[in-house]
N, C-alpha and C positions, 0 to 999 in steps of 0.2 A: 235884359231888354231884348237881346237877339243872339242867335247862335247859328252856326253852320257846320256841316261836315263835308270834308273834301277828300278826293282820291286822285292820286297822280299816277298815270299809266306811263310806262316806259317800255313799250312793246313794239318792235318793228312792224308787226302786222297792223297795228292800229295807229302807228306814228306816236308822237308824244301828244297826249291829250289829258285833260283834266275832267273830273266829274264832280259836280256839286250835288251831293246826295240830298241835302235839305238845307233850307234857310228858314229860320223862324224868328219872327219879331212879335213880342207880346202885343196883343190887340191895342192896349192903351198907349203904346208907343208907335203905332203905325202912323203913316202920313207925316213923319218927322224926318224923313230921309235916312233912317237908320238902315233900312234894307240896302239902299244905294251905297251907303258908307261901308257896309259889310262886303258888298260885291266889289267895291273899289279895292278893298284890302285883299280879297280873294284874287282879283286880277293881278295885283302887285305880286303876291306870292307865286302865282303860276308863271308870270313873266320872268321872275327871277330864276325859275326852274326850267326855262326853255319851252314852256307850253304855249301853243298858239290857238288851240281849239278847246272849247269848254262844252261839255255836255251836262245836262241836268235832268232830273226827273221830279215830277210832282203828281199827286193823285188826280185821276180823271174827275172832273166836276169841281175842282178847286178853282173857282172863278177868280179869286183874289190872286192866286199864284199865276194863273194864265194871263191876267192883265199886267201884273208886275213884270213878268219875264217877257211878255209881248212888247211892252214899252222899251225893253232893252234889245229888241230885235229877234228874240227867240220865236220859233214856230214849231208846233208839234211835228215829230218826225218818226217816232217809233210807237207802235201800239203794244202794250204789254197786257195780256189777258190773264184772268185768274179763274180757277174753278176748283172745287173740292174733289178729292179722289173718289169719294163716295158718289158724287153726282156723275163723274165720268164713268165709273163702273156701271151705273144704271143705264147709261146710254150705249155701252158697248154691246 
Protein backbone atom coordinates (compact mmCIF):
# COMPACT_ATOMS: atom_id res chain seq x y z
CA UNK A 1 0.00 0.00 0.00
CA UNK A 2 2.63 2.52 1.03
CA UNK A 3 6.34 2.88 1.76
CA UNK A 4 8.80 5.53 2.86
CA UNK A 5 12.57 5.89 3.25
CA UNK A 6 14.04 8.01 6.04
CA UNK A 7 17.42 9.38 7.05
CA UNK A 8 18.47 10.65 10.46
CA UNK A 9 21.24 13.26 10.64
CA UNK A 10 23.18 13.77 13.84
CA UNK A 11 25.67 16.37 12.68
CA UNK A 12 26.34 19.49 14.80
CA UNK A 13 26.63 21.59 11.63
CA UNK A 14 23.05 20.86 10.58
CA UNK A 15 21.66 20.16 14.05
CA UNK A 16 19.57 17.09 14.51
CA UNK A 17 17.35 16.74 11.47
CA UNK A 18 15.50 14.07 9.56
CA UNK A 19 15.00 13.60 5.86
CA UNK A 20 12.08 11.87 4.16
CA UNK A 21 13.57 10.67 0.90
CA UNK A 22 10.32 9.39 -0.48
CA UNK A 23 6.84 8.39 0.45
CA UNK A 24 4.79 6.28 -1.92
CA UNK A 25 1.19 5.14 -1.71
CA UNK A 26 -0.23 2.93 -4.44
CA UNK A 27 -2.66 4.98 -6.57
CA UNK A 28 -5.64 2.76 -5.75
CA UNK A 29 -5.06 3.40 -2.03
CA UNK A 30 -4.67 7.17 -2.16
CA UNK A 31 -7.31 9.40 -0.58
CA UNK A 32 -7.64 6.88 2.28
CA UNK A 33 -5.33 8.75 4.71
CA UNK A 34 -2.58 6.16 4.26
CA UNK A 35 -0.04 8.88 3.48
CA UNK A 36 -1.00 10.78 6.63
CA UNK A 37 -0.78 7.56 8.65
CA UNK A 38 2.74 6.91 7.35
CA UNK A 39 3.75 10.51 8.10
CA UNK A 40 2.36 10.18 11.65
CA UNK A 41 4.55 7.11 12.18
CA UNK A 42 7.54 8.91 10.66
CA UNK A 43 7.01 11.79 13.09
CA UNK A 44 6.75 9.37 16.00
CA UNK A 45 10.07 7.74 15.00
CA UNK A 46 11.88 11.05 14.63
CA UNK A 47 10.49 12.49 17.87
CA UNK A 48 11.71 9.40 19.74
CA UNK A 49 15.16 10.10 18.27
CA UNK A 50 15.29 13.78 19.23
CA UNK A 51 14.60 15.18 15.78
CA UNK A 52 12.76 18.50 15.54
CA UNK A 53 13.05 19.40 11.85
CA UNK A 54 12.14 17.29 8.83
CA UNK A 55 13.30 17.83 5.29
CA UNK A 56 11.97 16.05 2.24
CA UNK A 57 12.40 15.95 -1.48
CA UNK A 58 10.12 15.18 -4.38
CA UNK A 59 10.42 15.57 -8.12
CA UNK A 60 9.73 18.91 -9.76
CA UNK A 61 6.33 18.76 -11.44
CA UNK A 62 4.94 16.14 -9.05
CA UNK A 63 1.71 18.01 -8.38
CA UNK A 64 0.27 15.30 -6.10
CA UNK A 65 3.34 15.41 -3.85
CA UNK A 66 3.34 19.21 -3.84
CA UNK A 67 -0.31 19.27 -2.77
CA UNK A 68 0.11 16.51 -0.15
CA UNK A 69 3.15 18.08 1.49
CA UNK A 70 1.74 21.58 1.09
CA UNK A 71 -1.31 20.57 3.15
CA UNK A 72 1.14 19.61 5.90
CA UNK A 73 2.80 23.03 5.77
CA UNK A 74 5.80 22.30 3.54
CA UNK A 75 6.95 24.90 1.05
CA UNK A 76 9.71 24.43 -1.56
CA UNK A 77 13.03 25.71 -0.27
CA UNK A 78 15.90 24.28 -2.32
CA UNK A 79 16.28 23.93 -6.05
CA UNK A 80 18.20 20.91 -7.31
CA UNK A 81 19.16 21.14 -10.96
CA UNK A 82 20.28 18.31 -13.22
CA UNK A 83 22.23 18.16 -16.46
CA UNK A 84 24.23 15.54 -18.34
CA UNK A 85 28.01 15.77 -18.46
CA UNK A 86 27.81 15.56 -22.25
CA UNK A 87 25.56 18.62 -22.41
CA UNK A 88 27.73 20.58 -19.99
CA UNK A 89 30.82 19.80 -22.05
CA UNK A 90 29.11 21.16 -25.17
CA UNK A 91 28.46 24.44 -23.39
CA UNK A 92 31.99 24.85 -22.02
